[in-house]
Every structure is written in C-alpha cells, then in structure tokens.
All heavy atoms as an XYZ file, in Angstrom:
780
protein
N       0.829     -1.192      0.000
C       0.000      0.000      0.000
C       0.862      1.239      0.000
O       0.525      2.233     -0.633
C      -0.931      0.001      1.233
O      -1.518     -1.274      1.393
C      -1.992      1.050      1.086
N       1.992      1.156      0.668
C       2.895      2.308      0.753
C       3.405      2.715     -0.625
O       3.417      3.895     -0.974
C       4.065      1.975      1.668
C       5.008      3.122      1.868
C       6.149      2.766      2.811
O       5.977      1.889      3.667
O       7.207      3.372      2.669
N       3.819      1.731     -1.435
C       4.305      2.033     -2.786
C       3.203      2.638     -3.650
O       3.445      3.562     -4.412
C       4.848      0.776     -3.457
C       6.137      0.303     -2.832
O       6.830      1.064     -2.191
N       6.430     -0.956     -3.004
N       2.002      2.106     -3.517
C       0.881      2.589     -4.318
C       0.566      4.043     -3.968
O       0.409      4.872     -4.860
C      -0.337      1.704     -4.068
C      -1.526      2.079     -4.881
S      -1.318      1.612     -6.583
C      -2.676      0.551     -6.779
N       0.471      4.358     -2.697
C       0.148      5.730     -2.300
C       1.294      6.683     -2.627
O       1.053      7.830     -2.980
C      -0.204      5.818     -0.808
O       0.836      5.231     -0.032
C      -1.524      5.124     -0.514
N       2.521      6.222     -2.557
C       3.662      7.065     -2.924
C       3.586      7.456     -4.397
O       3.825      8.614     -4.749
C       4.989      6.328     -2.643
O       5.046      5.989     -1.261
C       6.178      7.186     -3.001
N       3.241      6.510     -5.233
C       3.125      6.789     -6.673
C       1.967      7.747     -6.941
O       2.092      8.686     -7.717
C       2.961      5.474     -7.454
C       4.263      4.677     -7.396
C       2.556      5.736     -8.892
C       4.156      3.253     -7.884
N       0.833      7.499     -6.276
C      -0.339      8.360     -6.471
C      -0.052      9.779     -5.982
O      -0.458     10.758     -6.606
C      -1.579      7.758     -5.763
C      -2.723      8.739     -5.736
C      -2.002      6.464     -6.448
N       0.674      9.910     -4.891
C       0.967     11.225     -4.319
C       2.087     11.964     -5.039
O       2.391     13.105     -4.708
C       1.317     11.088     -2.835
C       0.150     10.732     -1.918
C       0.657     10.407     -0.525
C      -0.865     11.855     -1.877
N       2.705     11.349     -6.016
C       3.824     11.970     -6.734
C       3.418     13.256     -7.445
O       4.246     14.136     -7.658
C       4.425     10.989     -7.729
N       2.141     13.366     -7.821
C       1.669     14.586     -8.493
C       1.676     15.798     -7.574
O       1.727     16.927     -8.043
C       0.245     14.394     -9.031
C       0.207     13.516    -10.254
O       1.271     13.336    -10.872
O      -0.876     13.017    -10.578
N       1.604     15.581     -6.270
C       1.619     16.660     -5.280
C       0.476     17.643     -5.519
O       0.674     18.853     -5.592
C       2.967     17.381     -5.278
C       3.150     18.202     -4.012
O       2.585     17.818     -2.976
O       3.840     19.234     -4.062
N      -0.727     17.095     -5.671
C      -1.903     17.942     -5.849
C      -2.994     17.477     -4.893
O      -2.903     16.399     -4.301
C      -2.414     17.864     -7.288
O      -2.948     16.589     -7.546
N      -4.011     18.288     -4.743
C      -5.121     17.930     -3.852
C      -5.870     16.707     -4.390
O      -6.321     15.871     -3.625
C      -6.069     19.116     -3.713
C      -7.148     18.863     -2.688
C      -7.907     20.103     -2.383
N      -7.015     20.948     -1.586
C      -7.365     22.122     -1.100
N      -8.552     22.602     -1.349
N      -6.520     22.824     -0.383
N      -5.964     16.610     -5.700
C      -6.635     15.463     -6.308
C      -5.889     14.160     -5.997
O      -6.503     13.146     -5.681
C      -6.757     15.650     -7.814
C      -7.471     14.557     -8.583
C      -8.902     14.385     -8.091
C      -7.469     14.866    -10.066
N      -4.574     14.199     -6.065
C      -3.804     12.991     -5.764
C      -3.931     12.619     -4.283
O      -3.938     11.437     -3.944
C      -2.347     13.155     -6.164
O      -1.742     14.184     -5.436
N      -4.072     13.601     -3.420
C      -4.287     13.329     -2.003
C      -5.623     12.615     -1.799
O      -5.714     11.655     -1.041
C      -4.249     14.622     -1.192
C      -4.519     14.484      0.303
C      -3.466     13.614      0.961
C      -4.563     15.860      0.955
N      -6.653     13.053     -2.500
C      -7.971     12.425     -2.407
C      -7.917     10.980     -2.932
O      -8.559     10.085     -2.381
C      -9.011     13.227     -3.191
C      -9.194     14.652     -2.717
C      -9.901     14.759     -1.410
N     -11.262     14.308     -1.591
C     -12.024     13.880     -0.586
N     -11.554     13.852      0.634
N     -13.247     13.487     -0.806
N      -7.160     10.762     -4.007
C      -7.018      9.407     -4.542
C      -6.344      8.489     -3.534
O      -6.759      7.351     -3.344
C      -6.209      9.425     -5.840
C      -6.940      9.995     -7.017
C      -6.034     10.006     -8.244
C      -6.706     10.640     -9.441
N      -5.809     10.655    -10.610
N      -5.292      8.996     -2.891
C      -4.576      8.192     -1.893
C      -5.482      7.878     -0.708
O      -5.472      6.754     -0.190
C      -3.330      8.928     -1.438
N      -6.284      8.846     -0.289
C      -7.214      8.609      0.818
C      -8.260      7.568      0.435
O      -8.624      6.716      1.253
C      -7.892      9.921      1.218
C      -6.959     10.891      1.905
C      -7.586     12.266      2.096
O      -8.509     12.654      1.390
N      -7.054     13.005      3.070
N      -8.745      7.615     -0.804
C      -9.730      6.638     -1.267
C      -9.136      5.237     -1.276
O      -9.809      4.268     -0.922
C     -10.228      7.020     -2.656
N      -7.869      5.129     -1.671
C      -7.197      3.824     -1.662
C      -7.104      3.296     -0.237
O      -7.414      2.135      0.031
C      -5.798      3.931     -2.312
C      -5.942      4.118     -3.824
C      -4.958      2.693     -2.009
C      -4.649      4.470     -4.522
N      -6.713      4.144      0.700
C      -6.578      3.709      2.089
C      -7.929      3.352      2.711
O      -8.006      2.466      3.567
C      -5.884      4.794      2.910
C      -4.422      5.055      2.523
C      -3.864      6.225      3.305
C      -3.571      3.815      2.724
N      -9.008      4.013      2.280
C     -10.343      3.697      2.796
C     -10.813      2.310      2.358
O     -11.699      1.728      2.989
C     -11.351      4.754      2.355
C     -11.423      5.941      3.286
C     -12.655      6.784      3.022
N     -12.770      7.217      1.637
C     -12.209      8.319      1.130
N     -11.473      9.092      1.897
N     -12.375      8.637     -0.148
N     -10.247      1.772      1.299
C     -10.616      0.417      0.874
C     -10.294     -0.609      1.950
O     -10.926     -1.664      2.020
C      -9.909      0.059     -0.435
C     -10.409      0.771     -1.684
C      -9.489      0.479     -2.867
C     -11.836      0.379     -2.009
N      -9.346     -0.303      2.815
C      -8.994     -1.212      3.912
C     -10.141     -1.350      4.903
O     -10.288     -2.392      5.549
C      -7.738     -0.726      4.622
N     -10.980     -0.326      5.025
C     -12.135     -0.411      5.925
C     -13.106     -1.490      5.477
O     -13.718     -2.176      6.293
C     -12.871      0.932      5.993
C     -12.016      2.035      6.599
O     -11.034      1.708      7.315
O     -12.336      3.221      6.364
N     -13.248     -1.657      4.170
C     -14.180     -2.638      3.618
C     -13.547     -4.009      3.449
O     -14.160     -5.026      3.772
C     -14.703     -2.160      2.241
O     -15.244     -0.855      2.387
C     -15.748     -3.097      1.696
N     -12.316     -4.046      2.954
C     -11.705     -5.312      2.561
C     -10.595     -5.794      3.497
O     -10.131     -6.917      3.365
C     -11.154     -5.205      1.143
C     -12.239     -4.930      0.133
C     -12.455     -3.660     -0.357
C     -13.060     -5.960     -0.313
C     -13.462     -3.407     -1.282
C     -14.067     -5.727     -1.229
C     -14.265     -4.448     -1.710
O     -15.272     -4.202     -2.611
N     -10.124     -4.959      4.390
C      -9.054     -5.336      5.310
C      -7.682     -4.991      4.761
O      -7.488     -4.858      3.552
N      -6.740     -4.825      5.675
C      -5.381     -4.413      5.308
C      -4.647     -5.444      4.470
O      -3.950     -5.097      3.518
C      -4.560     -4.098      6.565
C      -5.009     -2.833      7.240
O      -5.539     -1.928      6.603
N      -4.831     -2.773      8.555
N      -4.794     -6.707      4.832
C      -4.071     -7.761      4.105
C      -4.522     -7.860      2.651
O      -3.698     -7.962      1.743
C      -4.240     -9.115      4.796
C      -3.557     -9.158      6.152
O      -2.615     -8.367      6.372
O      -3.961     -9.984      6.988
N      -5.835     -7.836      2.446
C      -6.348     -7.920      1.071
C      -5.962     -6.688      0.271
O      -5.625     -6.779     -0.903
C      -7.865     -8.083      1.073
C      -8.289     -9.475      1.508
C      -9.686     -9.812      1.122
N      -9.877     -9.766     -0.317
C     -11.062     -9.616     -0.888
N     -12.144     -9.499     -0.156
N     -11.180     -9.585     -2.198
N      -6.005     -5.508      0.915
C      -5.622     -4.284      0.214
C      -4.155     -4.340     -0.191
O      -3.791     -3.952     -1.296
C      -5.887     -3.057      1.084
C      -5.498     -1.721      0.464
C      -6.243     -1.469     -0.839
C      -5.740     -0.588      1.455
N      -3.317     -4.851      0.686
C      -1.890     -4.969      0.374
C      -1.673     -5.884     -0.828
O      -0.905     -5.558     -1.739
C      -1.128     -5.497      1.593
C       0.367     -5.490      1.441
C       0.957     -4.098      1.351
O       0.419     -3.158      1.950
O       1.981     -3.952      0.645
N      -2.345     -7.029     -0.851
C      -2.227     -7.956     -1.979
C      -2.762     -7.343     -3.266
O      -2.182     -7.527     -4.340
C      -2.955     -9.268     -1.676
C      -2.292    -10.118     -0.613
C      -0.894    -10.566     -1.000
O      -0.692    -10.943     -2.170
O      -0.015    -10.541     -0.139
N      -3.862     -6.612     -3.165
C      -4.427     -5.964     -4.351
C      -3.475     -4.897     -4.884
O      -3.330     -4.747     -6.100
C      -5.782     -5.349     -4.006
N      -2.829     -4.163     -4.002
C      -1.865     -3.144     -4.428
C      -0.675     -3.789     -5.139
O      -0.207     -3.280     -6.158
C      -1.380     -2.326     -3.231
S      -2.588     -1.139     -2.620
N      -0.201     -4.905     -4.611
C       0.913     -5.604     -5.259
C       0.518     -6.074     -6.649
O       1.300     -5.963     -7.598
C       1.355     -6.799     -4.410
C       2.048     -6.463     -3.096
C       2.279     -7.732     -2.284
C       3.348     -5.736     -3.344
N      -0.694     -6.562     -6.788
C      -1.167     -7.012     -8.100
C      -1.303     -5.832     -9.061
O      -0.919     -5.921    -10.225
C      -2.494     -7.741     -7.949
C      -2.969     -8.362     -9.229
C      -4.240     -9.168     -8.995
N      -4.632     -9.841    -10.187
C      -4.289    -11.075    -10.515
N      -3.517    -11.772     -9.718
N      -4.695    -11.610    -11.641
N      -1.847     -4.718     -8.581
C      -2.007     -3.528     -9.423
C      -0.646     -2.990     -9.858
O      -0.465     -2.579    -11.002
C      -2.796     -2.454     -8.682
N       0.324     -2.996     -8.952
C       1.670     -2.524     -9.286
C       2.328     -3.415    -10.327
O       3.117     -2.945    -11.139
C       2.538     -2.445     -8.030
C       2.170     -1.339     -7.042
C       2.943     -1.504     -5.742
C       2.425      0.026     -7.645
N       1.994     -4.702    -10.312
C       2.532     -5.638    -11.303
C       2.156     -5.213    -12.718
O       2.925     -5.367    -13.652
C       2.005     -7.052    -11.017
C       2.438     -8.164    -11.945
C       3.919     -8.461    -11.769
C       1.624     -9.408    -11.683
N       0.972     -4.611    -12.843
C       0.477     -4.168    -14.142
C       0.672     -2.668    -14.362
O       0.134     -2.119    -15.317
C      -1.004     -4.502    -14.289
C      -1.271     -5.969    -14.388
C      -1.694     -6.689    -13.292
C      -1.080     -6.636    -15.582
C      -1.941     -8.050    -13.391
C      -1.324     -7.988    -15.685
C      -1.750     -8.695    -14.583
N       1.401     -1.996    -13.493
C       1.580     -0.541    -13.567
C       0.236      0.171    -13.642
O       0.042      1.103    -14.414
C       2.454     -0.139    -14.774
C       3.881     -0.592    -14.621
O       4.367     -0.625    -13.468
O       4.514     -0.916    -15.632
N      -0.697     -0.269    -12.847
C      -2.039      0.292    -12.831
C      -2.271      0.914    -11.459
O      -2.315      0.217    -10.461
C      -3.070     -0.808    -13.101
C      -4.431     -0.260    -13.368
O      -4.733      0.878    -13.048
N      -5.272     -1.083    -13.945
N      -2.437      2.221    -11.416
C      -2.517      2.929    -10.146
C      -3.877      3.582     -9.902
O      -4.004      4.428     -9.049
C      -1.427      4.007    -10.087
C      -0.085      3.483    -10.521
C       0.489      3.909    -11.702
C       0.574      2.530     -9.771
C       1.709      3.414    -12.116
C       1.795      2.031    -10.181
C       2.359      2.472    -11.350
O       3.561      1.969    -11.757
N      -4.905      3.177    -10.628
C      -6.200      3.821    -10.469
C      -7.006      3.165     -9.345
O      -6.939      1.946     -9.132
C      -7.000      3.780    -11.773
O      -7.483      2.490    -12.018
N      -7.750      3.980     -8.645
C      -8.607      3.508     -7.552
C      -9.660      2.539     -8.086
O      -9.952      1.511     -7.465
C      -9.269      4.714     -6.875
C     -10.291      4.325     -5.862
N     -11.622      4.209     -6.175
C     -10.177      4.012     -4.551
C     -12.289      3.849     -5.094
N     -11.439      3.721     -4.102
N     -10.214      2.857     -9.247
C     -11.251      2.022     -9.849
C     -10.735      0.609    -10.108
O     -11.413     -0.372     -9.804
C     -11.726      2.663    -11.154
C     -12.852      1.942    -11.825
C     -13.285      2.674    -13.080
C     -14.394      1.942    -13.784
N     -14.826      2.628    -15.004
N      -9.536      0.489    -10.649
C      -8.963     -0.830    -10.926
C      -8.652     -1.579     -9.642
O      -8.871     -2.788     -9.550
C      -7.693     -0.691    -11.754
O      -7.988     -0.142    -13.001
N      -8.155     -0.865     -8.658
C      -7.834     -1.483     -7.374
C      -9.108     -2.017     -6.713
O      -9.121     -3.136     -6.185
C      -7.141     -0.453     -6.474
C      -6.495     -0.972     -5.211
C      -5.435     -2.004     -5.546
C      -5.875      0.179     -4.449
N     -10.168     -1.244     -6.776
C     -11.446     -1.675     -6.201
C     -11.983     -2.894     -6.946
O     -12.513     -3.821     -6.333
C     -12.449     -0.532     -6.253
C     -13.730     -0.842     -5.538
C     -14.632      0.365     -5.480
C     -15.913      0.021     -4.756
N     -16.833      1.144     -4.703
N     -11.827     -2.921     -8.258
C     -12.289     -4.064     -9.061
C     -11.503     -5.331     -8.706
O     -12.069     -6.413     -8.643
C     -12.167     -3.739    -10.540
C     -12.807     -4.766    -11.430
C     -12.842     -4.271    -12.855
C     -13.444     -5.304    -13.751
N     -14.825     -5.065    -14.047
N     -10.209     -5.181     -8.485
C      -9.383     -6.322     -8.065
C      -9.931     -6.902     -6.775
O     -10.064     -8.119     -6.625
C      -7.906     -5.900     -7.897
C      -7.274     -5.628     -9.255
C      -7.122     -6.966     -7.138
C      -5.905     -4.988     -9.181
N     -10.287     -6.040     -5.837
C     -10.806     -6.494     -4.551
C     -12.204     -7.090     -4.684
O     -12.501     -8.129     -4.086
C     -10.812     -5.327     -3.555
C      -9.432     -4.885     -3.088
C      -9.480     -3.522     -2.443
C      -8.839     -5.918     -2.147
N     -13.062     -6.464     -5.464
C     -14.430     -6.961     -5.645
C     -14.458     -8.340     -6.285
O     -15.262     -9.190     -5.911
C     -15.240     -5.987     -6.506
C     -15.615     -4.714     -5.812
C     -16.285     -3.703     -6.731
O     -16.255     -3.876     -7.969
O     -16.818     -2.729     -6.194
N     -13.577     -8.561     -7.242
C     -13.560     -9.839     -7.962
C     -12.668    -10.884     -7.309
O     -12.543    -11.999     -7.806
C     -13.142     -9.599     -9.411
C     -14.162     -8.771    -10.165
C     -13.809     -8.593    -11.628
O     -12.834     -9.215    -12.098
O     -14.518     -7.817    -12.288
N     -12.010    -10.523     -6.208
C     -11.177    -11.477     -5.487
C      -9.877    -11.816     -6.186
O      -9.258    -12.837     -5.893
N      -9.446    -10.974     -7.123
C      -8.204    -11.245     -7.845
C      -6.980    -11.132     -6.936
O      -5.930    -11.676     -7.257
C      -8.071    -10.297     -9.034
C      -9.162    -10.426    -10.090
C      -8.996     -9.344    -11.153
C      -9.154    -11.797    -10.716
N      -7.123    -10.431     -5.825
C      -6.013    -10.299     -4.884
C      -5.674    -11.635     -4.232
O      -4.574    -11.820     -3.733
C      -6.347     -9.273     -3.801
C      -7.622     -9.617     -3.057
O      -8.674     -9.726     -3.731
O      -7.571     -9.775     -1.829
N      -6.602    -12.575     -4.266
C      -6.388    -13.881     -3.639
C      -5.680    -14.853     -4.562
O      -5.272    -15.926     -4.139
C      -7.733    -14.469     -3.212
C      -8.430    -13.648     -2.149
C      -9.789    -14.196     -1.841
C     -10.502    -13.311     -0.833
N     -11.864    -13.790     -0.575
N      -5.525    -14.493     -5.835
C      -4.855    -15.376     -6.788
C      -3.350    -15.211     -6.688
O      -2.843    -14.120     -6.490
C      -5.328    -15.085     -8.207
C      -6.768    -15.455     -8.414
C      -7.141    -15.413     -9.846
C      -8.572    -15.900     -9.995
N      -8.931    -16.059    -11.380
N      -2.647    -16.290     -6.872
C      -1.190    -16.295     -6.779
C      -0.581    -15.602     -7.995
O      -0.870    -15.976     -9.128
C      -0.689    -17.738     -6.684
C       0.791    -17.816     -6.450
O       1.464    -16.806     -6.284
N       1.306    -19.021     -6.424
N       0.257    -14.610     -7.758
C       0.906    -13.905     -8.866
C       2.382    -14.247     -8.976
O       3.070    -13.710     -9.825
C       0.762    -12.378     -8.701
O       1.357    -11.989     -7.458
C      -0.680    -11.951     -8.759
N       2.882    -15.156     -8.137
C       4.309    -15.467     -8.187
C       4.699    -16.169     -9.489
O       5.820    -16.030     -9.948
C       4.727    -16.312     -6.988
O       4.050    -17.555     -7.018
N       3.772    -16.903    -10.082
C       4.069    -17.575    -11.342
C       3.365    -16.898    -12.509
O       3.338    -17.427    -13.604
C       3.625    -19.049    -11.285
O       2.212    -19.095    -11.045
C       4.366    -19.807    -10.207
N       2.822    -15.741    -12.266
C       2.052    -15.027    -13.278
C       2.981    -14.253    -14.196
O       3.933    -13.632    -13.756
C       1.090    -14.059    -12.593
C       0.115    -13.436    -13.536
C      -0.951    -14.158    -14.011
C       0.271    -12.129    -13.940
C      -1.860    -13.593    -14.883
C      -0.624    -11.555    -14.797
C      -1.693    -12.277    -15.271
N       2.702    -14.299    -15.481
C       3.496    -13.570    -16.456
C       2.588    -12.647    -17.249
O       1.498    -13.034    -17.652
C       4.196    -14.541    -17.411
O       4.845    -13.823    -18.428
N       3.040    -11.421    -17.479
C       2.263    -10.483    -18.275
C       2.586    -10.633    -19.761
O       1.974     -9.979    -20.584
C       2.539     -9.029    -17.851
O       3.938     -8.764    -17.970
C       2.087     -8.791    -16.431
N       3.538    -11.478    -20.083
C       3.904    -11.697    -21.486
C       2.916    -12.671    -22.112
O       2.581    -13.696    -21.554
C       5.312    -12.255    -21.577
C       6.351    -11.291    -21.049
C       7.712    -11.871    -21.117
N       8.059    -12.090    -22.517
C       9.134    -12.725    -22.910
N       9.970    -13.213    -22.045
N       9.395    -12.877    -24.179
N       2.457    -12.334    -23.292
C       1.543    -13.217    -23.998
C       2.333    -14.280    -24.744
O       3.380    -14.010    -25.304
C       0.714    -12.427    -24.996
C      -0.323    -11.582    -24.330
C      -1.264    -11.041    -25.354
N      -0.694     -9.821    -25.887
C      -1.186     -9.156    -26.898
N      -2.247     -9.580    -27.513
N      -0.628     -8.048    -27.325
N       1.783    -15.465    -24.749
C       2.391    -16.563    -25.496
C       2.012    -16.411    -26.964
O       0.875    -16.117    -27.291
C       1.903    -17.905    -24.959
C       2.286    -18.149    -23.517
C       3.782    -18.281    -23.335
O       4.447    -18.835    -24.227
O       4.275    -17.824    -22.305
N       2.980    -16.589    -27.850
C       2.702    -16.491    -29.277
C       2.699    -17.875    -29.894
O       3.513    -18.719    -29.558
C       3.764    -15.635    -29.977
C       3.681    -14.178    -29.630
S       4.658    -13.136    -30.715
C       6.273    -13.810    -30.574
N       1.792    -18.074    -30.802
C       1.744    -19.302    -31.571
C       2.695    -19.120    -32.748
O       2.415    -18.372    -33.674
C       0.320    -19.562    -32.050
C       0.209    -20.883    -32.788
O       1.198    -21.651    -32.793
O      -0.864    -21.139    -33.343
N       3.837    -19.792    -32.706
C       4.862    -19.595    -33.740
C       4.428    -20.125    -35.097
O       4.992    -19.748    -36.112
C       6.185    -20.268    -33.330
O       5.939    -21.634    -33.034
C       6.793    -19.565    -32.134
N       3.416    -20.995    -35.136
C       2.948    -21.505    -36.426
C       2.151    -20.458    -37.198
O       2.169    -20.436    -38.424
C       2.078    -22.742    -36.225
C       2.880    -23.901    -35.663
O       4.102    -23.943    -35.903
O       2.279    -24.750    -34.992
N       1.463    -19.580    -36.478
C       0.604    -18.608    -37.156
C       1.070    -17.171    -36.960
O       0.468    -16.264    -37.518
C      -0.838    -18.725    -36.644
O      -0.857    -18.474    -35.239
C      -1.414    -20.094    -36.940
N       2.131    -16.941    -36.202
C       2.593    -15.578    -35.935
C       3.217    -14.971    -37.192
O       3.946    -15.629    -37.925
C       3.602    -15.570    -34.795
N       2.910    -13.710    -37.449
C       3.444    -13.022    -38.633
C       4.853    -12.525    -38.350
O       5.200    -12.210    -37.225
C       2.542    -11.858    -38.994
N       5.661    -12.457    -39.366
C       7.010    -11.895    -39.330
C       7.986    -12.692    -38.480
O       9.003    -12.182    -38.055
C       6.995    -10.446    -38.839
C       6.070     -9.574    -39.626
C       4.905     -9.092    -39.063
C       6.337     -9.242    -40.942
C       4.038     -8.294    -39.789
C       5.476     -8.451    -41.674
C       4.330     -7.982    -41.091
O       3.482     -7.198    -41.806
N       7.711    -13.930    -38.224
C       8.659    -14.768    -37.500
C       9.268    -15.764    -38.471
O       8.576    -16.371    -39.280
C       7.965    -15.520    -36.362
C       7.473    -14.663    -35.213
C       6.802    -15.557    -34.185
C       8.613    -13.916    -34.567
N      10.565    -15.909    -38.360
C      11.266    -16.870    -39.216
C      11.786    -18.014    -38.364
O      12.122    -17.824    -37.206
C      12.471    -16.204    -39.871
C      12.148    -15.129    -40.850
C      13.412    -14.801    -41.600
N      13.487    -13.398    -41.899
C      14.545    -12.812    -42.405
N      15.637    -13.506    -42.643
N      14.537    -11.532    -42.671
N      11.919    -19.163    -38.955
C      12.534    -20.260    -38.212
C      14.025    -19.995    -38.016
O      14.648    -19.239    -38.770
C      12.289    -21.485    -39.094
C      12.028    -20.950    -40.452
C      11.453    -19.583    -40.268
N      14.611    -20.639    -37.035
C      16.021    -20.442    -36.721
C      16.927    -20.842    -37.878
O      18.025    -20.292    -38.039
C      16.385    -21.229    -35.469
N      16.493    -21.757    -38.725
C      17.321    -22.207    -39.848
C      17.553    -21.100    -40.879
O      18.467    -21.193    -41.696
C      16.688    -23.426    -40.520
O      15.403    -23.084    -41.013
N      16.716    -20.059    -40.873
C      16.914    -18.935    -41.796
C      18.138    -18.088    -41.439
O      18.643    -17.341    -42.264
C      15.687    -18.023    -41.819
C      14.532    -18.651    -42.586
O      14.721    -19.757    -43.140
O      13.462    -18.028    -42.617
N      18.583    -18.206    -40.215
C      19.719    -17.397    -39.765
C      20.970    -18.267    -39.784
O      21.140    -19.162    -38.973
C      19.477    -16.848    -38.363
C      18.301    -15.922    -38.321
C      17.042    -16.400    -37.929
C      18.416    -14.593    -38.678
C      15.950    -15.550    -37.896
C      17.327    -13.747    -38.650
C      16.092    -14.237    -38.252
O      15.028    -13.393    -38.228
N      21.861    -17.999    -40.729
C      23.079    -18.772    -40.838
C      24.276    -17.860    -40.652
O      24.168    -16.631    -40.646
C      23.183    -19.433    -42.218
O      23.272    -18.407    -43.203
C      21.987    -20.323    -42.491
N      25.426    -18.443    -40.545
C      26.642    -17.648    -40.375
C      26.926    -16.821    -41.621
O      27.626    -15.809    -41.553
C      27.830    -18.554    -40.051
O      28.030    -19.476    -41.107
N      26.390    -17.215    -42.771
C      26.597    -16.438    -44.009
C      25.905    -15.081    -43.926
O      26.275    -14.155    -44.616
C      26.074    -17.212    -45.202
N      24.892    -14.977    -43.068
C      24.169    -13.717    -42.921
C      24.827    -12.755    -41.939
O      24.485    -11.587    -41.896
C      22.736    -13.997    -42.446
C      21.880    -14.739    -43.443
S      20.242    -15.094    -42.825
C      19.565    -13.471    -42.625
N      25.760    -13.235    -41.165
C      26.377    -12.399    -40.143
C      27.314    -11.385    -40.771
O      28.010    -11.667    -41.742
C      27.168    -13.267    -39.154
C      26.280    -14.169    -38.326
C      27.087    -15.036    -37.385
O      28.303    -14.818    -37.275
O      26.500    -15.927    -36.794
N      27.341    -10.220    -40.209
C      28.269     -9.170    -40.666
C      29.598     -9.383    -39.947
O      29.630     -9.623    -38.753
C      27.723     -7.794    -40.352
N      30.665     -9.337    -40.680
C      31.985     -9.535    -40.088
C      32.698     -8.193    -40.019
O      32.981     -7.560    -41.036
C      32.806    -10.534    -40.929
C      32.172    -11.876    -40.988
N      32.211    -12.755    -39.938
C      31.435    -12.488    -41.955
C      31.561    -13.860    -40.258
N      31.081    -13.707    -41.489
N      32.909     -7.748    -38.817
C      33.574     -6.466    -38.600
C      35.020     -6.687    -38.203
O      35.347     -7.582    -37.478
C      32.847     -5.668    -37.524
C      31.441     -5.313    -37.911
C      30.369     -6.034    -37.407
C      31.194     -4.267    -38.780
C      29.067     -5.709    -37.760
C      29.909     -3.941    -39.127
C      28.846     -4.653    -38.619
O      27.576     -4.330    -38.977
N      35.889     -5.833    -38.705
C      37.301     -5.945    -38.373
C      37.691     -4.842    -37.438
O      37.232     -3.782    -37.396
C      38.155     -5.893    -39.643
C      39.618     -5.985    -39.281
C      37.745     -6.998    -40.572
C-alpha cells in the first residue's frame, strides 16, 4: 500500500491526495491484508487507479497467486506473422567487422 500511495501522491496535488485517501479507505471494507495484496497485483500491471484497485478487490483477484504469473503473452509460432525459423539465420548472414 505504501508504494501505491507514494506513486499516487507523486503529483503533489489535492486530487492525488484524495485518490490516496480513497485507496486507504478500501482497507475499511476489505481489510489491510487484502488491500496490500491488491496493491501488489495492481503494481505488477503498472495500474494505479482507484477504480482498478477496487475491481481487483471486488472480484477477489487479490487472492490469486501472482508469483508464477506472467504479463507476457504466449505467441503461436505456427501462425505468428514476421517470424522466421532459426534455420533462416546462418553464419553467411552475419556481418563480419574488423
């Protein structure tokens, strides 16, 4: 929660103060532990909005394990465009610098 509020307060405006207070008030409804987990999940996605944080808590996404979670999408190499097989790259294609 500390990292999340620090990022939100970086603007140094009254609006950012209100956002940080709204984030901290979520602990009244969901508890400190759940809020902390939700903040860690939101930070994983670089998402600092109160609305997204509240949605994470409402849908119980904070309870899901993120230690093995990857934000990288898996590509299907059979149908992906602009990908070549490794055999296309040979030593004849390498530039030799002296």
